[in-house]
N, C-alpha and C positions, 0 to 999 in steps of 0.2 A: 504493500500500500504506500510505501514511502515515496514512490515516484509521483503519487497524486497529491502530496502535501505541498501546497504553495509556499514560497519563500516568505520569511518574516521581514524582508527588507522594507525600508520606509518607516514612516512614523505611525505609531498606534495611539489613537486618542482614547483615553479612558474617561468617560462621562459618568458622573454619579449624581443622581437625584438625592440631595441631602449632603451638604458640605459641612457636617457637624464634626463631632469629636473623632469618629472612626475615619472618615474620609480625610480630614486634615492631618490626622496622625500618620496615615499611610503616605500622603503626598509629601509631608515634611520628612518622613523617614527616607523615602526614595531620594529626595534632594540631599539629605545628609550622607547617604550611602554613596551617591555619585561624587560627592566632594571628599570622600575618604574619611568622613568624620565618625562613622559607625559602620556596623555590619547588619545585614538583613536577617537577623535572627528570627526564627519562626516561619520563614518562607521556604516552602519545599522547592519552589521553582529556582530559588537562588542558592540554598544551602544543602538541599537534599540530594541523595545519590540513588542510583538504581542499578540493580544487578542485571548483567547481560550474560546469557549462557549459563554454564554449570558453575557451581561454587568453586570447583577446582581450577577454573580458568581465571579466577580472581579479577574479573572485569566489572568494575563498579564506578562508572563515570558520574559526574554531577548531572542532574536532570537537565540543566540548562545547556550542557554540552552534548547531550544525547538527542534531544528533540529541538526543532527550530522554533525557539521562543523569541518574542520581541525583546530587544535589549533595553535595559533601564534608560540608556542614553537616548532611545528612540520613543520614549513615552511622553505624551502630552496630556495634561490633566485639565478637567473642567467639570462643570455641573450646575445644578440648580439649588437654590435654597430660599426659604421664606424670610431669611435675614440677609441684609445687604453686605455684611462684612466680607472683606477679601479673605483668602485662606490664611494669611498671617494673623489677621485680627481674630478670625474664628478659632485658630489654633491657640492663640494666647488666652482667649476667653474660655476655651475648653480646659485649660490647665492640666493637660495630660503630659506634655513634654516640657523639659526644662527650658526656661525662657532664654538662657544663653545659647542653647542649641538652635532654638527658633531664630534668634537674631543672626546666627551664622548663615542661615538660608533665607533671611528676610526678603531679599530682593526677588528671589524666585517665587516665594509665596505671595508677596504683594501683587504680583502680576496676574495671579489667578483670581478672577472675580466671578461671583455666581451670576447665572442668568435667573430671571424672575421665575418663580416656581409655579407649576400647575398645582393648585392647592384647594382643598375643600376642608374647612375646619370641622365639619361634621365627622370626619374620619380621624382627626387628631385634635380633640377638644382642648387639650392643655397647652397647645402652641398658639401664639397670637401674632406671628410674624406678618409683616405687611408687604414684604417684597414679593408680590405675587402678580400673576398675569391678570389683567383686567378684562377677562373673557368669561362669559357666563356659560356658553355652550360647550359641552364636552368634545364634540367633534372638532369645533374650531380650536379648542385647546390642543387636541392631538395634532392638528395641522401646524399649530404654532410651535409645538415641541419638535416636530419634524423639521421645520425651518431652522430652529436652533441647532439641531444636529448637523444639518446640511451646511449651515453657515460656519459652524465651529470647524468642521472638517476642511472647508475651503480656506478659512482664515488662518488655520494652523498647518496647512499643507499636509494633512494626514492622509495616509493611504487607506487606513482602516479605522473603524470605531467599534468600541464595545460599551455597553451600559451595565453598571452594577448598582443596584438599589441599595443605598446607604441611608435612606430616609427613616423616619420614625415608624414604629409599629402602628398600623391602622387598626380600627375597631374590628371586632370579630363579627362575621356574618357568613351565612351559608350561600353557596352558589344557587342561582335561580335561572329561569328560562333565558334571561338576557345574556347569560354566560355560556349557554349550551351550544352555540354555533357561531361561526364568524359572521354570518349574515345577520343573525339576531343582535350580535354585539355591535356591529357597525350601525344598525338601525337605532340601537340604544344610544350610541354616541350622538347621532343626529337628533334624537328625541331628548337628549340631555337627561338620560335615565340616572337617577341618584344612586342606583345600585352599582354603577361603574366607578370604582375607586380611583384616586389619582395615580396610584402605582400602576394600575391597569392602563391608564392613558399613556404613561411613559413607555410601558412594555409594548403596547400596540404601535406607538410611533416608531420605536426601534425596529420591531419585527417587520413592519410594513416596508421599512427601508432595507431589510435584509441584515440588520445589525443584531449581533448576539446580546442576550439579556440574562443576567443572573440576579436573583432576588435574595438579598441578605437579611430580610425581615420575615417574620412568620405570617404576614398577611396574605390573603388570597390574591394572587397576581397572575403569573404565567401558568399556574396549575388549574386553569379553567379550560374546558374543551375548546372555546372560541380561540384562545391564544395558542393552544397546542396546534390547532388546525392552521392558524396563520404561520406558525413556525415551520410546519411541514410545507406549506404552500410556497414560502419564500426560501426554503432550504436553509433555515437558520437555527443554530443551537440555542437552547434555553436550559437554565438550571435553577433550582431552588430547593429548600428555602430555609432562611434563618441561620446566620453565621454561628458556627459551633464554637463557643468560647466558654470560659468559666466553669460553672457547675455542671453543665451538660457535657462539656469535654471530659471532666472527671468521671462522669457516669459512663460514658462510652468507652473509657479506659478500664474502669474497675468492674463494671457489670459483666463484660465478657469473661473476665477471669473467674468470677464467682460461678457463672454458668458453665464454664469449661470444667470446673472441679465439682460440678453438681452439688454445690452448696445452696441451701434453701434461703429464701428471704421472706421474712414476715412483714417487714415494713421499711419504708425509705422516706424519711421526712426531710425536706429541703427548704431552707430559709435563705433569703438574700437581702442585703441592703445595698442600695445604689443611689448616687446623688447627681448623676449627670442628666442631660436632656432626655435620654432614654428612660431613666428612672422617673422623671417628671411625667412623661407620656404614659408610662405603665401604671402611674398612680390612679389613672382613670380605670374603673372596673371593666369597661367595654374593650379597652386596649389590652388590659392585663389578660382578659379571656383569650385573646389571640395568641399571646405568648404562652399561656398555661397549656393550651391544647398542643402547641408545638413541643413543649418540654415534657409533657406527660407521656407522649407516645414512645419515647426513647426506650424506657425500661421494658415496657410491654413487648416491643418488637424484639428486644434482645433475649428476654427471659421466656417468651412464648408460654404464658401461663395456661393457655388452652390445651397445650400439649404436655406441659410439665406441671400438672396440677399439684402433685405431692410437694413440689419445691416452691412454686410461686403462685399457686391457685388462690391463696388467701392474702396475697401481698397488698398492703395498704400503702399507697403512694400519694404524698401530699406536697404541694409546692406553694411557697409564699415569696412574693417580691415586695419589698418595702422601700419607699422613697425616703432617702436620708441625705439631705443636701451636704452636711459636713464632709462626707466621704468623697464627693465629686465623682470622678471616673473610677476611683478605687473600690471596686465591688468587693464585698466580703460575703462569703457563703458558708453555711453550716449544713452538714448532712449527718443525720443519725440513721444508721443502717442496722436493723435487727436481723441477724442471720442465724441459721442453725445448721449443725453438721451431723456427724455420725450419731445415729440413734436419736436424733432430734435435739441434741444438747445445744442450748442457746449461747450465742456470742454477739458482740457488738463491734461495729466499726464507726468511728467518728472522724469527720473531715472538716477542717476549718481552712478554707482556701481564701487567702487575701490576694486577690488578683487585680490586674489593671485591665479593664474590659477592652478599651480601645487598643492597648498594646497587643492583646491577643487577637483582636479582630483585624487590625491593619494588614498583617501579612496575608490573611485570608482574602481580603479584597484584591490585593496585588496578584495572588496566585489564581484566583477565579478569573480575573481579567485576562491574564496571560494564557491560561489554559483554554478558556472559551474562545479566545481568538485563534488558538491552535486548532480547536475543533472546527471552526469555520473554514480555516485554510485546508483542513484535512477532509472537507466535505462531509462532516458529521452534522446531521441536522436533528431537530427535535430535542427531546429530553436527554440530557447528558447525565445519566445516573452515576457515571464514574467520578463525578465531582461531588458526590454525596459525602465524601471524606471531610468536606469543609462545612457541612450543613446539619442542623439539628433535626430537621423534618424533611428527609430526602424525597425529592419528586421522582416518581417512577412511572413507567408505562402503566396506564389504568389497569387494575386487576393484579398487578405484580406487587407483592409485599415489599416494604422498604427494608433495607439492611442497615442497621445502626451500629453494628460492631465495628469500631474504628479500625481494627486490624484487618478485618475482611474488606473494609472499604479501601484501605491502602493497597491491598493486593489487587483489587479491581482497578484502581487508578493506575498502578504500575503496569499491569497487564495491558491496559488500554494504550498506554504509551508504547509498550513493546509492539502491540498490534499495529499502531500507526506507523511505526518505523520498520515494520517487516521482520521483527525479531521473534524468536520462539517464545511462546508464553510459558510461564513458570508455574508449575502445579505443586511443587514441594513434595512430590511423591517419593523421590529419592531412589526409585527402582533402577534408574539408568546408571547410578554409581555402582550398584551391586553387579549389574551386568558387565560393567567395565572391568571390575575386579576379576570376575569369572573368566572373561576373555583374556585378560593379562596372564592369569594363572595357567 
């Protein structure tokens, strides 16, 4: 397949609806890395390696040297926000990164200014930004976003564009008939149907232009039939949803280990405090519901209580998120896990994770952008399940259960890269080594 992968030459524009803490931390970090001020820790595309061939061959290049990814020097950043601050001002206000580091890349950050957002406060009640498009009709909003994308590409001499949603979590709602087909969705846009969320407007605009879209929040966006249909029609990759950071990252690391050892779980209680813009948005019950649904599904998918009733059939799983301004972006989570082992004897695990939410999310944004651009150049369209490694609530082909085990997700991601590059997939069976030994003997 490697002959079919188009070159990564030229500039790649990464556009993000939502230039808040996560987006500005990523942009600032890339600028710092390019100046040699720091390293891109946490980014698989920049720091990760991949095994090629047998273990005995000892071939393990860096991923960025194995697959043709856009270089950091070729990235151009932009986006939309409900606040008018440029990226330097927004990063300073977010207080995620050290002010001295931000001053070292101030010139690059000040040059990046947001475009007016396509915004509906009914979907994010706790934000009151005024830097929004003065357009009432959703179809006209979609056209305006398409114009923004087209103009950004031309103004910055970009060869390719990708969109990664870094905006706030929208309120929870179930899909309805307006989401069931592309025809119904486009009519809904023209009719200004309130059931079409702002994130869907951005996704529609991108996909209509054949531009890949990844959803970093838990809201309903590209996981509706209408936009899946559009992605197929325009041969465009999509991925979602919800950046896997903090507490859920820990769950997808620990839970597979418990399941692998057939250790039972009676209960898993999770509490969080967070004080950034995300925490403020999630302080509204309707927005929290969207996040709760995304986070709750992880353990059920890994433990499969319907199959392993003796171990997980009675598991109680509770999640709380509390807005606590003094902590800012420094999220703190507590997990109390009641487990049981041989003959049903009870044990406990307690985790106190003092993490930095945007520090964990920033490399995810970068990797998703680079990988979904690779997918487009490799002619992979529709749902990119191999990118579920980065996401709390992986989007899959309808009817296919999600895989939330982070180790299995990594195997899938690496095998997809091997497939793209025409290399043999790795199954970890090990039988070929035994055959080699027999033949040598």
